VOPAGU-2260 file (C-alpha; in pm, 1 decimal, decimal comma):
REM VOPAGU-2260
SITE   aa  ch    i         X         Y         Z
SITE  UNK   A    0    1343,6   -2251,0    1472,9
SITE  UNK   A    1    1107,1   -2124,2    1740,9
SITE  UNK   A    2     759,7   -2062,4    1596,3
SITE  UNK   A    3     578,6   -2013,2    1925,1
SITE  UNK   A    4     456,3   -1684,6    2063,6
SITE  UNK   A    5     711,5   -1660,0    2342,0
SITE  UNK   A    6    1024,2   -1457,8    2268,6
SITE  UNK   A    7    1368,0   -1538,1    2405,5
SITE  UNK   A    8    1569,6   -1241,1    2530,4
SITE  UNK   A    9    1852,6   -1141,5    2296,4
SITE  UNK   A   10    2178,3   -1133,1    2491,8
SITE  UNK   A   11    2138,5    -917,6    2799,0
SITE  UNK   A   12    1829,4    -752,6    2649,2
SITE  UNK   A   13    2002,9    -415,2    2636,9
SITE  UNK   A   14    2247,7    -410,6    2348,2
SITE  UNK   A   15    2312,9    -581,5    2015,9
SITE  UNK   A   16    2663,0    -707,0    1948,7
SITE  UNK   A   17    2838,1    -583,0    1629,8
SITE  UNK   A   18    2724,7    -785,8    1329,5
SITE  UNK   A   19    2434,1    -945,1    1519,5
SITE  UNK   A   20    2061,1    -893,0    1474,7
SITE  UNK   A   21    1762,3    -947,4    1700,9
SITE  UNK   A   22    1583,0   -1237,6    1529,2
SITE  UNK   A   23    1204,3   -1256,4    1486,1
SITE  UNK   A   24    1170,4   -1501,8    1776,7
SITE  UNK   A   25    1388,2   -1285,3    2003,5
SITE  UNK   A   26    1333,7    -954,6    2179,3
SITE  UNK   A   27    1520,3    -694,0    2377,1
SITE  UNK   A   28    1401,3    -588,8    2722,5
SITE  UNK   A   29    1034,0    -492,5    2723,1
SITE  UNK   A   30    1096,1    -117,0    2768,9
SITE  UNK   A   31    1326,3    -123,5    2463,2
SITE  UNK   A   32    1085,5    -344,4    2268,2
SITE  UNK   A   33     797,6    -107,9    2345,0
SITE  UNK   A   34    1008,2     188,2    2231,2
SITE  UNK   A   35    1094,9      18,7    1901,8
SITE  UNK   A   36     731,2     -81,6    1854,5
SITE  UNK   A   37     623,9     280,8    1899,0
SITE  UNK   A   38     885,4     378,7    1641,1
SITE  UNK   A   39     722,3     141,5    1392,5
SITE  UNK   A   40     391,2     320,2    1454,0
SITE  UNK   A   41     555,3     654,1    1375,2
SITE  UNK   A   42     713,2     510,0    1060,7
SITE  UNK   A   43     381,8     387,5     918,5
SITE  UNK   A   44     173,3     683,7    1035,2
SITE  UNK   A   45     219,8     916,7     743,0
SITE  UNK   A   46     138,2     665,9     470,5
SITE  UNK   A   47    -137,5     481,5     654,2
SITE  UNK   A   48    -327,8     797,2     743,9
SITE  UNK   A   49    -278,4     959,2     405,3
SITE  UNK   A   50    -478,4     688,9     225,5
SITE  UNK   A   51    -808,6     747,1     410,6
SITE  UNK   A   52    -747,7    1121,8     398,1
SITE  UNK   A   53    -727,4    1112,8      17,7
SITE  UNK   A   54   -1011,0     866,3     -35,2
SITE  UNK   A   55   -1256,8    1000,8     222,0
SITE  UNK   A   56   -1245,1     687,5     437,1
SITE  UNK   A   57   -1276,8     712,6     818,0
SITE  UNK   A   58    -924,6     764,2     953,3
SITE  UNK   A   59    -981,7     596,8    1289,7
SITE  UNK   A   60   -1148,0     295,7    1126,7
SITE  UNK   A   61    -857,0     249,6     888,0
SITE  UNK   A   62    -613,1     275,1    1179,2
SITE  UNK   A   63    -810,6      14,8    1377,3
SITE  UNK   A   64    -804,1    -241,8    1098,4
SITE  UNK   A   65    -441,1    -164,3    1030,0
SITE  UNK   A   66    -360,1    -275,9    1384,3
SITE  UNK   A   67    -594,4    -574,9    1373,3
SITE  UNK   A   68    -458,0    -670,4    1031,1
SITE  UNK   A   69    -104,3    -670,8    1167,1
SITE  UNK   A   70    -206,9    -911,8    1442,0
SITE  UNK   A   71    -375,6   -1140,1    1184,6
SITE  UNK   A   72     -61,9   -1133,2     969,3
SITE  UNK   A   73     163,0   -1224,9    1263,9
SITE  UNK   A   74     -66,6   -1511,4    1360,5
SITE  UNK   A   75     -90,2   -1652,4    1006,5
SITE  UNK   A   76     288,2   -1635,8     956,0
SITE  UNK   A   77     339,1   -1798,0    1298,7
SITE  UNK   A   78     537,0   -1502,0    1432,1
SITE  UNK   A   79     820,0   -1572,3    1187,5
SITE  UNK   A   80     778,6   -1275,0     952,7
SITE  UNK   A   81     803,1    -927,3    1109,1
SITE  UNK   A   82     574,7    -680,4     932,5
SITE  UNK   A   83     326,2    -402,0     991,5
SITE  UNK   A   84      19,7    -392,6     767,4
SITE  UNK   A   85     -63,7     -33,6     681,8
SITE  UNK   A   86    -291,6     121,0     420,0
SITE  UNK   A   87    -182,1      35,6      67,7
SITE  UNK   A   88    -115,3     336,1    -157,5
SITE  UNK   A   89    -232,2     122,7    -449,6
SITE  UNK   A   90    -590,8     156,0    -323,4
SITE  UNK   A   91    -584,1     536,4    -351,3
SITE  UNK   A   92    -648,6     549,9    -724,4
SITE  UNK   A   93    -933,7     295,9    -752,8
SITE  UNK   A   94   -1104,2     413,8    -433,8
SITE  UNK   A   95   -1087,1     774,2    -552,0
SITE  UNK   A   96   -1211,8     672,3    -894,3
SITE  UNK   A   97   -1509,6     488,5    -740,4
SITE  UNK   A   98   -1613,7     757,7    -489,8
SITE  UNK   A   99   -1932,5     821,2    -687,1
SITE  UNK   A  100   -2054,2     472,9    -594,1
SITE  UNK   A  101   -2041,3     551,1    -221,9
SITE  UNK   A  102   -1829,8     406,2      58,0
SITE  UNK   A  103   -2039,7      88,1      76,6
SITE  UNK   A  104   -1949,6      -6,2    -280,4
SITE  UNK   A  105   -1590,3     105,8    -227,5
SITE  UNK   A  106   -1532,7    -123,5      69,2
SITE  UNK   A  107   -1717,3    -398,2    -118,5
SITE  UNK   A  108   -1438,4    -376,4    -376,0
SITE  UNK   A  109   -1177,5    -384,7     -98,2
SITE  UNK   A  110   -1340,3    -694,2      54,1
SITE  UNK   A  111   -1348,8    -884,4    -276,9
SITE  UNK   A  112    -986,4    -790,6    -343,7
SITE  UNK   A  113    -893,1    -927,7      -1,1
SITE  UNK   A  114   -1071,2   -1257,0     -71,8
SITE  UNK   A  115    -894,3   -1282,2    -407,7
SITE  UNK   A  116    -560,0   -1230,5    -232,4
SITE  UNK   A  117    -643,7   -1509,4      14,6
SITE  UNK   A  118    -713,2   -1738,6    -282,1
SITE  UNK   A  119    -383,8   -1644,6    -447,0
SITE  UNK   A  120    -204,4   -1708,8    -117,9
SITE  UNK   A  121    -354,6   -2056,6     -91,7
SITE  UNK   A  122    -246,8   -2137,0    -448,8
SITE  UNK   A  123     105,5   -2008,7    -380,7
SITE  UNK   A  124     124,1   -2210,3     -59,8
SITE  UNK   A  125      33,4   -2527,0    -252,0
SITE  UNK   A  126     217,4   -2472,8    -581,3
SITE  UNK   A  127     492,1   -2226,1    -489,5
SITE  UNK   A  128     548,0   -1868,9    -606,6
SITE  UNK   A  129     640,5   -1985,3    -958,1
SITE  UNK   A  130     269,4   -1974,7   -1036,9
SITE  UNK   A  131     274,0   -1595,6    -988,8
SITE  UNK   A  132     559,6   -1552,5   -1234,2
SITE  UNK   A  133     375,6   -1766,4   -1491,0
SITE  UNK   A  134      45,7   -1576,2   -1475,8
SITE  UNK   A  135     183,4   -1226,9   -1415,2
SITE  UNK   A  136     532,6   -1184,2   -1561,3
SITE  UNK   A  137     716,8    -856,0   -1491,5
SITE  UNK   A  138     605,1    -703,3   -1822,7
SITE  UNK   A  139     242,9    -735,6   -1708,4
SITE  UNK   A  140     297,9    -653,1   -1341,3
SITE  UNK   A  141     499,0    -339,9   -1415,4
SITE  UNK   A  142     235,7    -205,7   -1654,4
SITE  UNK   A  143     -49,2    -257,2   -1406,1
SITE  UNK   A  144     140,1     -93,0   -1119,3
SITE  UNK   A  145     236,1     200,9   -1342,1
SITE  UNK   A  146    -116,3     264,7   -1471,8
SITE  UNK   A  147    -264,0     244,6   -1119,6
SITE  UNK   A  148     -31,5     521,4   -1005,3
SITE  UNK   A  149     -69,0     743,3   -1309,5
SITE  UNK   A  150    -446,3     705,2   -1353,8
SITE  UNK   A  151    -525,4     984,6   -1107,4
SITE  UNK   A  152    -262,6    1231,7   -1225,1
SITE  UNK   A  153    -540,7    1473,6   -1335,0
SITE  UNK   A  154    -690,7    1463,3    -983,2
SITE  UNK   A  155    -356,5    1551,0    -826,2
SITE  UNK   A  156    -301,5    1844,8   -1059,7
SITE  UNK   A  157    -660,7    1965,6   -1010,3
SITE  UNK   A  158    -615,4    1972,8    -632,3
SITE  UNK   A  159    -278,6    2140,5    -680,4
SITE  UNK   A  160    -437,4    2415,5    -889,2
SITE  UNK   A  161    -695,7    2504,3    -623,2
SITE  UNK   A  162    -429,9    2622,1    -375,7
SITE  UNK   A  163    -107,5    2638,0    -579,9
SITE  UNK   A  164     106,3    2815,5    -320,0
SITE  UNK   A  165      11,7    2575,8     -40,2
SITE  UNK   A  166      57,0    2280,5    -276,7
SITE  UNK   A  167     400,6    2402,1    -385,6
SITE  UNK   A  168     519,9    2442,6     -27,0
SITE  UNK   A  169     397,5    2091,2      52,8
SITE  UNK   A  170     551,5    1933,1    -255,0
SITE  UNK   A  171     886,9    2108,0    -216,6
SITE  UNK   A  172     899,5    2012,9     152,6
SITE  UNK   A  173     842,7    1645,5      68,6
SITE  UNK   A  174    1104,0    1650,2    -206,6
SITE  UNK   A  175    1368,7    1823,6       6,3
SITE  UNK   A  176    1307,3    1602,9     310,3
SITE  UNK   A  177    1316,3    1287,5      96,4
SITE  UNK   A  178    1641,1    1378,0     -78,3
SITE  UNK   A  179    1828,5    1574,0     189,9
SITE  UNK   A  180    1683,9    1408,2     499,6
SITE  UNK   A  181    1859,0    1124,5     674,4
SITE  UNK   A  182    1730,3     824,0     865,6
SITE  UNK   A  183    1383,6     865,3    1012,0
SITE  UNK   A  184    1341,8    1215,3     864,6
SITE  UNK   A  185    1369,8    1077,1     512,4
SITE  UNK   A  186    1130,5     789,7     587,9
SITE  UNK   A  187     874,1    1031,7     732,0
SITE  UNK   A  188     914,4    1286,1     451,9
SITE  UNK   A  189     553,1    1260,4     336,3
SITE  UNK   A  190     408,6    1300,4     685,6
SITE  UNK   A  191     643,5    1587,9     769,2
SITE  UNK   A  192     573,5    1754,4     434,5
SITE  UNK   A  193     198,5    1736,3     496,3
SITE  UNK   A  194     245,5    1887,8     844,0
SITE  UNK   A  195     456,5    2172,1     699,4
SITE  UNK   A  196     191,1    2231,4     431,4
SITE  UNK   A  197     -85,2    2232,3     694,3
SITE  UNK   A  198     100,4    2484,4     910,1
SITE  UNK   A  199     169,2    2706,5     607,4
SITE  UNK   A  200    -199,5    2686,7     508,5
SITE  UNK   A  201    -298,8    2789,8     861,3
SITE  UNK   A  202     -57,6    3084,7     864,7
SITE  UNK   A  203    -163,4    3199,6     517,3
SITE  UNK   A  204    -536,4    3176,9     586,3
SITE  UNK   A  205    -599,9    2873,7     365,1
SITE  UNK   A  206    -764,4    2652,2     624,5
SITE  UNK   A  207   -1139,4    2616,9     638,3
SITE  UNK   A  208   -1323,8    2855,4     869,8
SITE  UNK   A  209   -1473,9    2572,0    1075,1
SITE  UNK   A  210   -1149,4    2381,5    1137,4
SITE  UNK   A  211   -1109,0    2485,2    1499,6
SITE  UNK   A  212   -1473,4    2409,7    1572,3
SITE  UNK   A  213   -1452,8    2066,7    1405,8
SITE  UNK   A  214   -1152,7    1965,3    1616,4
SITE  UNK   A  215   -1301,4    2113,1    1933,2
SITE  UNK   A  216   -1633,1    1931,8    1896,4
SITE  UNK   A  217   -1476,1    1590,7    1828,1
SITE  UNK   A  218   -1471,7    1359,9    2131,7
SITE  UNK   A  219   -1151,4    1239,5    2291,2
SITE  UNK   A  220   -1278,6     884,7    2330,2
SITE  UNK   A  221   -1524,9     707,2    2101,1
SITE  UNK   A  222   -1588,1     417,8    1864,9
SITE  UNK   A  223   -1455,7     425,8    1508,2
SITE  UNK   A  224   -1707,9     476,9    1228,1
SITE  UNK   A  225   -1819,1     150,1    1066,7
SITE  UNK   A  226   -1985,7      87,2     731,1
SITE  UNK   A  227   -2152,6    -208,6     560,2
SITE  UNK   A  228   -2010,9    -326,3     226,7
SITE  UNK   A  229   -2218,3    -326,6     -91,2
SITE  UNK   A  230   -2122,6    -516,5    -402,5
SITE  UNK   A  231   -2134,0    -331,0    -735,9
SITE  UNK   A  232   -1952,0    -490,7   -1027,5
SITE  UNK   A  233   -1814,8    -159,4   -1158,0
SITE  UNK   A  234   -1654,7     -70,2    -822,5
SITE  UNK   A  235   -1518,9    -423,5    -779,6
SITE  UNK   A  236   -1357,4    -433,5   -1124,2
SITE  UNK   A  237   -1195,3     -93,6   -1065,4
SITE  UNK   A  238   -1045,7    -215,3    -737,0
SITE  UNK   A  239    -940,0    -573,1    -823,3
SITE  UNK   A  240    -624,5    -474,4   -1020,5
SITE  UNK   A  241    -471,7    -364,9    -688,6
SITE  UNK   A  242    -432,2    -739,0    -630,1
SITE  UNK   A  243    -122,8    -729,9    -851,2
SITE  UNK   A  244      40,1    -465,1    -633,4
SITE  UNK   A  245     -43,9    -647,9    -310,3
SITE  UNK   A  246     111,7    -969,1    -443,6
SITE  UNK   A  247     429,0    -788,0    -547,7
SITE  UNK   A  248     457,3    -603,4    -214,9
SITE  UNK   A  249     405,3    -913,1       0,1
SITE  UNK   A  250     641,9   -1136,4    -195,3
SITE  UNK   A  251     896,5    -853,9    -200,8
SITE  UNK   A  252     864,5    -814,2     175,2
SITE  UNK   A  253     939,4   -1183,7     228,6
SITE  UNK   A  254    1249,0   -1152,2      11,4
SITE  UNK   A  255    1365,2    -835,5     190,0
SITE  UNK   A  256    1333,1    -986,1     538,6
SITE  UNK   A  257    1504,8   -1304,0     415,6
SITE  UNK   A  258    1801,0   -1100,3     295,9
SITE  UNK   A  259    1823,8    -891,9     612,8
SITE  UNK   A  260    1799,4   -1185,9     853,8
SITE  UNK   A  261    2002,0   -1431,5     646,8
SITE  UNK   A  262    1718,1   -1684,6     643,7
SITE  UNK   A  263    1526,2   -1855,0     365,0
SITE  UNK   A  264    1165,6   -1754,2     423,8
SITE  UNK   A  265    1025,0   -1851,4      82,9
SITE  UNK   A  266     784,9   -2092,1     252,9
SITE  UNK   A  267     613,4   -1786,9     405,2
SITE  UNK   A  268     517,8   -1627,0      70,6
SITE  UNK   A  269     182,6   -1807,8      68,1
SITE  UNK   A  270      97,6   -1741,7     435,4
SITE  UNK   A  271     199,1   -1374,8     392,5
SITE  UNK   A  272     -46,7   -1335,0     104,6
SITE  UNK   A  273    -317,5   -1515,6     303,1
SITE  UNK   A  274    -253,2   -1296,8     608,9
SITE  UNK   A  275    -270,0    -973,2     412,0
SITE  UNK   A  276    -575,9   -1102,3     225,4
SITE  UNK   A  277    -759,4   -1175,4     550,1
SITE  UNK   A  278    -661,2    -834,8     689,4
SITE  UNK   A  279    -785,5    -658,1     375,3
SITE  UNK   A  280   -1107,3    -862,2     379,7
SITE  UNK   A  281   -1172,8    -768,9     743,2
SITE  UNK   A  282   -1108,9    -400,5     672,7
SITE  UNK   A  283   -1340,1    -408,5     370,6
SITE  UNK   A  284   -1610,3    -570,9     578,9
SITE  UNK   A  285   -1639,6    -277,7     817,8
SITE  UNK   A  286   -1515,4      39,2     647,5
SITE  UNK   A  287   -1136,4      34,0     645,9
SITE  UNK   A  288    -895,3      63,4     355,1
SITE  UNK   A  289    -700,5    -236,3     221,2
SITE  UNK   A  290    -367,7    -324,2     381,1
SITE  UNK   A  291     -20,4    -423,2     272,6
SITE  UNK   A  292     326,6    -482,3     414,1
SITE  UNK   A  293     520,5    -160,7     467,8
SITE  UNK   A  294     859,7     -60,7     328,4
SITE  UNK   A  295     879,1     213,3     594,3
SITE  UNK   A  296     900,7     -52,5     862,7
SITE  UNK   A  297    1167,7    -241,5     671,5
SITE  UNK   A  298    1370,3      78,3     698,3
SITE  UNK   A  299    1324,5      85,3    1074,6
SITE  UNK   A  300    1436,7    -278,7    1101,3
SITE  UNK   A  301    1740,6    -212,6     883,5
SITE  UNK   A  302    1836,1      86,0    1099,4
SITE  UNK   A  303    1782,3     -81,2    1438,0
SITE  UNK   A  304    1882,4    -441,1    1346,8
SITE  UNK   A  305    1576,2    -549,3    1545,8
SITE  UNK   A  306    1353,1    -795,0    1358,6
SITE  UNK   A  307    1159,5    -905,1    1664,8
SITE  UNK   A  308     792,3    -971,0    1598,7
SITE  UNK   A  309     729,3    -863,1    1959,6
SITE  UNK   A  310     785,7    -502,7    1848,3
SITE  UNK   A  311     510,0    -542,1    1587,7
SITE  UNK   A  312     262,5    -667,4    1846,4
SITE  UNK   A  313     338,4    -348,0    2040,2
SITE  UNK   A  314     288,1    -140,1    1723,4
SITE  UNK   A  315     -43,1    -312,6    1643,8
SITE  UNK   A  316    -181,2    -262,0    1995,4
SITE  UNK   A  317     -73,8     104,2    1988,9
SITE  UNK   A  318    -252,7     164,6    1656,8
SITE  UNK   A  319    -569,7      -0,6    1787,3
SITE  UNK   A  320    -563,8     222,4    2096,3
SITE  UNK   A  321    -524,5     538,5    1882,5
SITE  UNK   A  322    -822,4     431,8    1671,4
SITE  UNK   A  323   -1054,3     509,0    1964,2
SITE  UNK   A  324    -961,1     881,1    1970,9
SITE  UNK   A  325   -1207,2    1059,2    1734,0
SITE  UNK   A  326   -1038,6    1396,3    1788,1
SITE  UNK   A  327    -731,6    1253,0    1616,4
SITE  UNK   A  328    -935,7    1159,4    1308,1
SITE  UNK   A  329   -1101,9    1501,1    1302,0
SITE  UNK   A  330    -760,9    1667,9    1296,5
SITE  UNK   A  331    -653,9    1462,3     995,4
SITE  UNK   A  332    -960,3    1570,5     796,9
SITE  UNK   A  333    -871,8    1938,6     836,5
SITE  UNK   A  334    -590,4    1897,9     583,0
SITE  UNK   A  335    -670,9    2142,4     298,8
SITE  UNK   A  336    -697,5    2060,3     -71,5
SITE  UNK   A  337    -367,7    2227,2    -160,4
SITE  UNK   A  338    -174,3    2009,1      84,2
SITE  UNK   A  339    -335,2    1698,7     -62,8
SITE  UNK   A  340    -250,0    1818,8    -413,6
SITE  UNK   A  341     114,1    1875,9    -323,8
SITE  UNK   A  342     141,3    1533,2    -159,6
SITE  UNK   A  343     -41,4    1334,7    -427,7
SITE  UNK   A  344     152,0    1484,0    -716,8
SITE  UNK   A  345     454,1    1313,0    -558,5
SITE  UNK   A  346     276,4     996,3    -442,8
SITE  UNK   A  347      98,1     911,4    -765,8
SITE  UNK   A  348     420,8     962,6    -956,3
SITE  UNK   A  349     609,4     734,5    -717,0
SITE  UNK   A  350     354,2     456,7    -760,7
SITE  UNK   A  351     372,8     495,2   -1137,5
SITE  UNK   A  352     751,3     475,3   -1137,9
SITE  UNK   A  353     738,0     170,8    -913,2
SITE  UNK   A  354     597,4      -7,7   -1216,9
SITE  UNK   A  355     891,2     117,0   -1423,1
SITE  UNK   A  356    1128,9     -11,6   -1154,2
SITE  UNK   A  357     967,9    -356,1   -1180,2
SITE  UNK   A  358    1049,0    -350,9   -1551,8
SITE  UNK   A  359    1405,7    -238,3   -1487,5
SITE  UNK   A  360    1476,1    -488,9   -1210,5
SITE  UNK   A  361    1344,9    -772,6   -1428,6
SITE  UNK   A  362    1526,1    -636,5   -1737,1
SITE  UNK   A  363    1206,9    -645,7   -1945,9
SITE  UNK   A  364    1302,1    -629,7   -2314,6
SITE  UNK   A  365    1097,7    -362,1   -2492,0
SITE  UNK   A  366    1256,3    -451,0   -2823,5
SITE  UNK   A  367    1018,8    -745,9   -2802,2
SITE  UNK   A  368     697,5    -624,8   -2971,5
SITE  UNK   A  369     480,7    -825,5   -2729,9
SITE  UNK   A  370     614,2    -640,3   -2425,3
SITE  UNK   A  371     614,3    -307,4   -2606,4
SITE  UNK   A  372     261,7    -311,4   -2750,3
SITE  UNK   A  373      88,2    -477,1   -2454,2
SITE  UNK   A  374     236,5    -227,1   -2208,2
SITE  UNK   A  375     172,5      67,5   -2441,2
SITE  UNK   A  376    -198,9      -3,7   -2480,2
SITE  UNK   A  377    -248,2     -78,6   -2108,8
SITE  UNK   A  378     -75,2     243,0   -2000,9
SITE  UNK   A  379    -275,3     468,0   -2231,7
SITE  UNK   A  380    -602,9     301,7   -2127,9
SITE  UNK   A  381    -512,3     362,9   -1762,9
SITE  UNK   A  382    -361,8     710,3   -1787,1
SITE  UNK   A  383    -633,3     835,4   -2023,1
SITE  UNK   A  384    -895,0     672,6   -1796,3
SITE  UNK   A  385   -1068,3     493,6   -2083,5
SITE  UNK   A  386   -1431,4     463,4   -1968,7
SITE  UNK   A  387   -1674,9     232,5   -2146,3
SITE  UNK   A  388   -2008,0      79,8   -2050,1
SITE  UNK   A  389   -2052,5    -289,2   -2132,2
SITE  UNK   A  390   -2385,8    -461,8   -2063,6
SITE  UNK   A  391   -2482,2    -179,2   -1829,5
SITE  UNK   A  392   -2156,1    -195,7   -1631,1
SITE  UNK   A  393   -1929,5     109,1   -1646,9
SITE  UNK   A  394   -1557,8      27,9   -1635,4
SITE  UNK   A  395   -1281,8     285,3   -1613,3
SITE  UNK   A  396    -916,1     301,4   -1710,7
SITE  UNK   A  397    -765,1      97,1   -1429,1
SITE  UNK   A  398    -998,6    -194,9   -1498,8
SITE  UNK   A  399    -961,6    -182,7   -1878,8
SITE  UNK   A  400    -584,2    -144,9   -1869,7
SITE  UNK   A  401    -531,5    -421,6   -1613,3
SITE  UNK   A  402    -779,2    -674,1   -1751,3
SITE  UNK   A  403    -667,6    -596,7   -2104,4
SITE  UNK   A  404    -300,5    -673,4   -2047,2
SITE  UNK   A  405    -367,4    -981,4   -1830,6
SITE  UNK   A  406    -585,0   -1130,8   -2106,4
SITE  UNK   A  407    -405,8    -981,5   -2405,5
SITE  UNK   A  408     -44,4   -1049,5   -2310,8
SITE  UNK   A  409     -55,7   -1431,7   -2333,8
SITE  UNK   A  410    -253,3   -1409,0   -2659,9
SITE  UNK   A  411       1,9   -1171,2   -2814,1
SITE  UNK   A  412     285,0   -1388,2   -2685,8
SITE  UNK   A  413     130,7   -1698,5   -2844,7
SITE  UNK   A  414      79,0   -1517,0   -3175,5
SITE  UNK   A  415     436,1   -1387,6   -3174,8
SITE  UNK   A  416     581,3   -1727,3   -3088,7
SITE  UNK   A  417     372,8   -1944,4   -3321,6
SITE  UNK   A  418     223,0   -1734,4   -3601,5
SITE  UNK   A  419     523,0   -1503,2   -3607,9
SITE  UNK   A  420     765,2   -1791,7   -3638,7
SITE  UNK   A  421     560,9   -1938,1   -3924,5
SITE  UNK   A  422     560,6   -1603,5   -4104,4
SITE  UNK   A  423     934,7   -1566,8   -4066,8
SITE  UNK   A  424     991,9   -1921,2   -4191,9
SITE  UNK   A  425     792,7   -1846,2   -4510,3
SITE  UNK   A  426    1030,0   -1566,4   -4614,0
């Protein structure tokens, strides 16, 4: 298999024969490859830009490190695993929850999470992905993903209540486009719904009075806004549970591409985690949000049958170029509260139910009291945002729920297996 950075032309470079696919080491003609690469940028736009919009991060900076992160990922996986690294939705909740600490502490948490992911990737590369299943079985993983998504439900409803009509239009637009839309429309439902909400807010007088001035005064060309990370234990512990989501998304991406291309790519699970970890670390070092592989781009590959990594180099370079247009970032920050409320009431719910889907796919048995009680306690700690101060460090629901189930699950399992068996034998 070719693992170099030169791509062979697929067929005549113009068309794909029925039943064939353009492999990662192949490409179509450059005009077609550039067009497909631009399509990948469009596919990731809505989700990638929504994360900094919701968390208050610089949009252009996040876009820059999204593009740079994609290049790092392609290099680490030796051009064998097509993927775009966009902003991870899983970071929305902890970054929003830690806004009081300031952006320096927030990106400090992102940076540490990235380093932790690199470490996990190295372990997986050496020992294989079975180590992930041993430490974080589906019962644990599903609970952590669910509580991350549902932790900020009160924030979504609060934003919704500030501009209920605008929020309703946004939410309904996203729901209709997701369910009734086809192809690219369905995949861009969130972005299109936000645009519809923004337009409705403008027509109904719900935009800020200084919106036009803000956009007008922003420069066309300029450097992204950079920040220096700070390391506060509270912010780090709130952010670290996202590690579970990043692991699941990266390993899932490897499996998805393997299935679509008909190749066994399990040996890339470790490098994929390392690549995403390095990308997240780089972003956290300068002011960008953490990254992850993107399901939106899997949809584009499935629709086009083009798995060429050349298209992702085009997408990465395009994103980097857009990052140097401050006027673009200024436009994004004019999105009103009601639009954000309508979008997040859908998004947070989707992340929460992703955890439920992990349970369903793995057929987690909730008749087992270990699974039932561990997940129950973790979910309530996360959803209720249990906040306690220990030795001067304030920890919130995401940290308590995640750490609690990671530590508590194996203890409960041991008690059920050993002490429980002894109790039953005494009857």
